[in-house]
N, C-alpha and C positions, 0 to 999 in steps of 0.2 A: 436522622431524616424524619420530617413530619409525615403524618398520614397523607396530607394533601399532596406533598411532593411525591410520595410513593405512588399514589394513585395516578398522578400526572405522568410519571415515568412509565407505568403500565399502559396507559392510554397511548402514549407516544410510540412505544414499541409495537403495540398491536396494530396501530394505524400504519406502521411502516414495515410490515412484513414484506421481505423481498419476493420478487417474482419466482415462480417455480423453476424456470430455466436457470436463473442466477443461483438459486440454492442448489440445484442439481449439479451445476458446474463446480461450485465450491466444494460440495460434499464429495464429489468424485476426486477432485484434486487432493483434498485432505486425506481421503482413504488410500489413494494410489501411492502417495508419498509419506504416509504415516506421520502427518504433520502434528496432530494434536493427540496426546496420550492421556490416559486417565491420571488425574491429579496435577496436570500441567497448570502453571500460572502464566497466562498469556497477556503480554502487553502489546497493544495495537499502536502503531505509529499513525497518529491522526492529524493530518494536515488541515482537514476541513474541506478538501476537494471532494468531488463526486465519488471518486474511487474509494478513498479511505472511509467516507461516511457510509457508502454501500457495504463495505466489508464490516464496519461496526455492526450494522443491523443483521448481516448474515451471521456473524459470530454470536450475537445476542439470541437469534432464533435457534441456532444450533446448540447453544448452551442450554436452552430450555428444552429442546426436543431430543438431543442426542443421549444415548446411554453412556457415552464417554463424558465424565464429569471434569470440568476445568473451570478455573477462575479467570475472569476477564477484567482488564483495566485498559486505560488508554493514556497516551501522552502526546501532547502537542509541543513542538519546539517553535517558539516565536523568535526569528532572527533579528527582530527589531528593524524591519524594513518599512519605510513610510507607506509603501504600496500594498502591504499585507497586514491585515489585522484579524488574527484568529480568536481574539478575546471573546466574541459572542458565543463561542463553543462552551465557555464555562457554564453559562446558564443552561444550555441544552444538555450537557452531560450531567449536571446536577438533577435536572428533571428526569433523566433516564435512570438515575441512581447508580451509574457506573463509576467506580473509583477512577479519579482523573488527576493527572499531573500536568501542570502547565509550566514550562520552562522558558523564560524570556532571557535570551542571551544576545549581546551585541555582536552577532556574527558579521553583519554587514559592515559595521564600523571597523572591525578587526581585520577584514579581508585584505585591505591594501597593505597592512603591516606584516601579515603572516603568510600570504600566498607565495608559493615558490614554484612558478611555472604552471600552476593550475589555472583553469578558467574559474570565474567566480562561482558558477554553478557547481563545479566539482568540489571546490573548497567548502561551499555551503552544505552540500550533501554529506561530505565527510564529517563536518562538525556536527551536523544534526544527528548523524548515525552514532557518533561517539557519545552524545548526550543521551540518546535513547538507550544505549548499552549501560551507561552509568545509572540511569533511573531504574532499569531492570535489575541490575545488581543490588543496588541499595535497598530495593523494596521486595526482593525475593521472587522476581519474575524470571523464569527460565526460558521463555519463548518470546521472540519478538515477531509480530505479524506485520507484514507490509502488503500494500494494496496494488502492486503491479498486476496487469491483466495480460491476456494473450496478445493483444495488439502491441503492448510495450515489449514483450519478449520477441515478437516477430520483427519489430523495428530494430531492436538491439542486435538480433541475429544477422539481419541484412547489412547493418552498419559495420559489424565485425568482419563479415565476409568481404564487403566492397572496399572498406578503407583500412582494415587491419590484416587481411589475408588469413583470418583464423575462423574456425568453426566453433563459435561460443555464443552463449546467451545468458540471461539471468538464471539463477538456480532456483529450483522449487523449494528445497529444504537443505540447509547446511548449518554448520557451526561457525561462529566467528573465530578469528585468529586465536583468541584467548581460550576458546573451547568451553566457555561457561554459559553461552547463550545460543540457543538454536534459532535460526531465522527461517520463517516460513512465508510462502506467498500463496494463500488459498485461492486467489482469483486467476491463477495461470491458465485455466481452461475457459474463463469467462471473456466475453468480448466487451470492448469499451462501450459499445452502444447499449449493452445490458445495464451497465452501471449508470450511464447517462439517462436512460429511460426511467430506471428506478428512482434516481435522484429527483428527476423532474416530476414524475407521477406522484411520488410520495411527499413532495414538497420539502425535501431535506434542506437544511440551512447551509447550503454550499458557500464556502468562503473562497472568493476568487483571488488568486495570487497574481498580482500585476507588476512584479519586479521587472524593470526594464532589462536587467541582465539576463533574466530567465527567458525573455522573448528574443533577445539579441543572439544568444549562444546556440540554441538547438536547431540551426537551419538544416543540418543533415538529417536529424530526426523528422523534421517536418517534411522533407523531401521523401523520406522513406514512407511516411504515412500517406502522402499523396500517391506514391507509386503503388503501394499496397491497395489503396482504394480503387485505383484504376484497374489493377489486375483482378480484384474481386468482382468488379462489374463484368469483366469478360470471362472470368473463371470462378464461379461461386464457391468452389471447394478449395480455394487457395489457402485459406487459414487452416482448414482441416489438414491439408497436406503439409503445411509448415509445422503444425503441431506434431505430426507424425515424425517429421525429420528432426525436430528439436528434442523430442523426448529423451534420447540418450544424453544429450548435453545438459538438459535440465536436472538430471539425476546425479550428475558427477560432481563430487566435492571438488571445489576449486575450478570448475569448468567455466564459470561466468563471473561478470563483474557484480559488485554489491549494489550498484545503483544504476 
């Protein structure tokens, strides 16, 4: 990397220091669930959305300030959808000086031939996750970081209760089925509005995903989001209470879905 690029990367990171509440939420989650350990090699799943870009800058800040030393890289999976182009992230990551893997795979084209009763969204998520595991294995990363936040977990919890009759949500920290990669979610205590505000105020280069299938499928999740927003207007502590209720589920291996 040239000196000019190195200087640009430092300027970008300094200008994009996450807010104190966002850093506090992430630091608490990482500490509570022992997510990052000394010597870990962490691979961030970077879609280019507000949440994953926010987590990128949280991890960059923690890597600089934390006494726990870890290596950080990122990987973007491009499913070759005409409505989603994450390629501008290449220049951004080069400027930051973060090791970066860009995997372009014809997931959209292969969906109709290989889906077996799945929704397109479920098929795409499973394929992306498999690619992230492969990149982690091939390049010596033992931890995969994902950017779901408290709102995501609350929505998943209510959907599971309402439509599945089960008490479950996404897990904070667990191993994949093969046992060789730990998956962590450092934003589980953070609110979506915190990542949205940070992304907007810091001018992060958010890549908007406009896949028609992604907008057509998650109607139940959108209803849960609207229900929670209405409840929070009436009961400001509803998310704090949901977090307290979900804590045991978040910590149980095998307690929640991977996506």
